C-alpha positions in Angstrom: 72.9 167.9 17.1 69.2 169.1 17.9 67.2 170.4 15.1 64.0 170.4 17.2 64.3 172.9 20.1 60.6 172.2 21.0 58.3 169.5 19.8 54.6 169.9 20.2 53.6 166.7 18.8 51.2 166.3 15.4 47.8 167.8 15.4 45.0 167.3 12.4 44.6 171.1 11.2 42.1 172.3 8.6 43.4 172.5 5.3 46.7 171.2 6.3 45.7 167.5 7.6 48.1 165.8 10.0 50.9 168.2 10.7 53.8 168.2 12.9 54.4 171.4 15.1 57.9 172.1 16.5 60.1 175.0 17.0 63.2 174.5 15.1 66.2 175.2 16.7 67.8 176.9 13.7 64.8 179.5 13.5 65.1 180.7 17.3 68.8 181.1 16.7 68.8 182.8 13.7 66.0 185.0 15.1 68.0 185.9 18.3 71.2 186.6 16.3 69.2 189.2 14.2 67.7 190.7 17.1 71.4 191.0 18.8 72.7 192.4 15.8 69.7 194.8 15.6 70.2 196.2 19.0 73.8 196.3 18.5 73.5 198.4 15.5 71.2 200.6 16.9 73.5 201.1 20.0 76.3 202.2 17.8 74.3 204.5 15.4 73.0 206.6 18.2 76.6 208.1 18.4 75.9 209.6 14.8 73.3 211.8 15.9 70.5 210.1 13.7 66.8 210.4 14.7 65.9 207.5 16.5 62.7 206.4 14.1 65.0 206.6 11.3 67.5 204.4 13.0 64.8 202.0 13.9 63.0 202.0 10.3 66.6 201.4 8.6 67.1 198.4 10.9 64.0 196.8 10.6 63.3 197.4 6.5 66.7 196.3 5.9 66.2 193.1 8.0 63.0 192.2 6.5 64.8 192.8 3.3 67.6 190.3 4.1 65.3 187.2 5.1 63.1 188.0 2.1 66.2 188.0 -0.3 67.7 185.2 1.0 64.6 182.8 0.4 63.7 184.6 -3.0 67.5 183.6 -4.0 66.9 180.0 -2.9 64.0 179.9 -4.8 65.6 181.2 -7.9 68.7 179.0 -8.0 66.6 176.2 -7.5 63.8 177.2 -9.7 63.3 174.1 -11.5 62.6 172.1 -8.6 60.2 175.0 -7.3 58.7 175.1 -10.7 58.0 171.4 -10.7 56.6 171.5 -7.1 55.1 174.8 -6.1 53.4 173.8 -3.3 57.3 173.4 -1.8 57.7 177.2 -1.8 55.9 177.2 1.9 58.7 174.6 2.7 61.2 177.6 2.3 59.8 179.4 5.4 61.7 176.7 7.4 64.8 177.7 5.5 67.1 180.7 5.7 68.0 180.7 1.9 70.9 181.9 0.2 72.6 184.0 2.8 74.8 186.2 0.5 71.6 186.7 -1.7 70.1 188.1 1.8 73.0 190.4 2.5 72.6 191.9 -0.9 69.0 192.6 -0.9 69.2 193.9 2.9 72.1 196.4 1.8 70.2 197.6 -1.2 67.4 198.6 0.9 69.7 199.8 3.6 71.3 202.1 1.1 67.9 203.1 -0.4 66.5 204.2 2.8 69.7 205.9 3.8 69.7 208.0 0.8 66.1 208.8 0.6 65.9 210.4 4.3 69.5 212.0 4.1 71.1 209.9 6.5 75.0 209.0 6.6 75.0 205.9 4.8 78.4 204.9 4.7 79.1 205.6 8.5 76.1 203.4 9.1 77.1 201.1 6.9 80.2 200.8 9.4 78.2 200.9 12.0 76.5 197.7 11.3 79.2 195.6 9.7 80.3 193.7 12.9 76.9 193.3 14.0 76.1 191.8 10.8 79.0 189.5 11.2 78.1 188.4 14.5 74.4 187.5 13.3 76.0 185.4 10.8 78.1 183.6 13.3 75.1 182.8 15.6 73.1 181.8 12.4 75.6 179.2 11.6 75.8 177.7 15.1 71.8 177.4 14.2 72.8 175.6 11.0 75.1 173.1 12.7 71.9 172.1 15.1 69.8 171.8 12.3 72.1 169.9 9.9 72.2 171.9 6.8 75.2 173.7 5.3 77.2 170.2 5.7 80.6 169.7 4.5 82.0 166.8 2.6 83.0 163.6 4.0 86.0 163.6 5.8 88.0 161.3 8.2 90.1 163.6 10.4 88.5 166.7 12.3 84.7 165.5 11.5 81.4 165.8 12.9 78.8 162.8 12.1 75.3 163.7 12.2 72.8 160.7 13.5 69.3 162.5 14.0 66.7 161.2 11.4 64.8 164.5 11.6 68.1 166.8 10.4 68.5 164.2 7.2 64.5 164.7 6.7 64.5 168.5 6.7 68.1 169.3 5.3 69.2 166.0 3.2 72.5 165.6 5.6 74.0 162.3 5.4 73.6 160.2 8.7 76.5 158.4 10.3 79.0 159.8 7.8 81.8 161.8 9.1 81.7 165.3 7.5 83.7 168.4 7.7 82.1 170.6 10.2 81.8 173.7 7.6 79.0 175.4 9.9 81.6 175.5 12.9 84.5 176.8 10.4 82.2 179.4 9.0 81.0 180.4 12.7 84.7 180.6 13.8 85.6 182.8 10.9 82.6 185.1 11.5 83.3 185.4 14.9 86.6 186.5 13.9 85.2 188.9 11.1 83.0 190.5 14.0 86.0 191.2 16.0 88.3 192.6 13.3 85.4 194.8 12.2 84.6 196.0 15.8 88.1 196.7 16.2 88.4 199.0 12.9 84.9 200.7 14.0 86.6 201.7 17.4 89.5 203.0 15.4 87.3 204.9 13.1 88.8 203.8 10.1 88.7 206.4 6.9 87.3 207.2 4.6 83.6 206.4 5.8 82.4 203.1 4.6 85.8 201.2 4.8 85.1 198.9 7.6 81.6 198.0 5.6 83.9 197.3 2.4 86.2 195.3 4.1 83.7 193.2 5.7 82.3 192.5 2.4 85.7 191.9 0.9 87.0 189.4 4.0 83.5 187.7 4.3 83.4 186.9 0.5 87.0 185.7 0.3 86.9 183.4 3.5 83.3 182.1 2.1 84.7 181.3 -1.2 87.4 179.0 0.6 85.1 177.4 2.9 82.7 176.5 -0.2 85.3 174.0 -1.4 84.5 171.9 1.6 80.7 172.1 1.5 78.5 168.9 0.6 75.4 170.3 -0.2 74.7 171.5 -3.6 71.3 173.5 -2.6 72.7 176.8 -3.8 73.4 175.3 -7.3 76.7 174.2 -8.9 78.1 175.0 -12.4 81.3 174.0 -14.4 80.7 170.2 -13.7 80.3 170.8 -9.8 83.5 173.1 -9.7 82.0 176.4 -8.8 79.0 177.0 -6.8 76.4 180.1 -6.8 77.7 181.2 -3.5 81.7 181.3 -4.8 80.6 183.3 -8.2 78.5 185.6 -5.7 81.8 185.7 -3.5 84.0 186.6 -6.6 81.8 189.6 -7.3 81.6 190.7 -3.8 85.6 190.6 -3.8 85.9 192.7 -6.9 83.5 195.3 -5.9 84.7 195.9 -2.7 88.3 196.2 -3.7 87.0 198.6 -6.4 84.9 200.7 -3.7 88.2 200.7 -1.4 90.2 201.8 -4.0 87.8 204.5 -4.9 87.4 205.5 -1.3 91.1 206.0 -1.0 91.5 208.0 -4.1 88.9 210.4 -3.1 90.3 210.7 0.6 94.1 211.6 -1.4 92.5 213.8 -3.6 90.5 215.7 -0.8 93.7 215.9 1.4 95.6 217.3 -1.4 93.2 220.0 -2.3 
């Protein structure tokens, strides 16, 4: 694995002292995935006859909220650690944070902006579903390069991390065969992106269905993959039996099912009228 894409070396910087400057592989992949998803979303959303400036702002503010929300969720989950060492909050800049927290915050800003400017919220959400899943897949490859989000020890179908930099940055155990949860999640997200792209092309009705299927399928599969995760940075409960992400996944499944049922009921009522 290669957590550092470009190493600039160490320098004596004012206020920071001796500092190691480098370009992290994860950061480059995360930014690249976000930009690719943004471009794909804009390309799709233009077919909905939404003003270009509104689309640009919608994507930008939602992306910014997602990034900030993921980091804020990480700090909230690990509040005891950051309360004891507040200076370490700066180190969270190198971390993506809690993905599901980011998706939630980004979605809230997305909905607020769309409603405020009278945009077709659910049709835009459908357009964003597949690009969002693709961005997550690219981000998971970044996780694999960095060593974060690693799995539990196993003997078969495993990956072994050996880079001391990865261990220092993410805490991944070195020279221990681990479940490649990053690659499992990557494959899951790519498959999900393909399914959602097909649903968008088929124009599944009512509007919003594609997005809610994204929430449902991602939440359900994420909860399963979490059982093989070996890092506990997101926090665990009930003696380590359930993680924060699994609790959020359960909420996501329940809410998505409720919204799909609600949408189907409204569609049937409209057709019967």
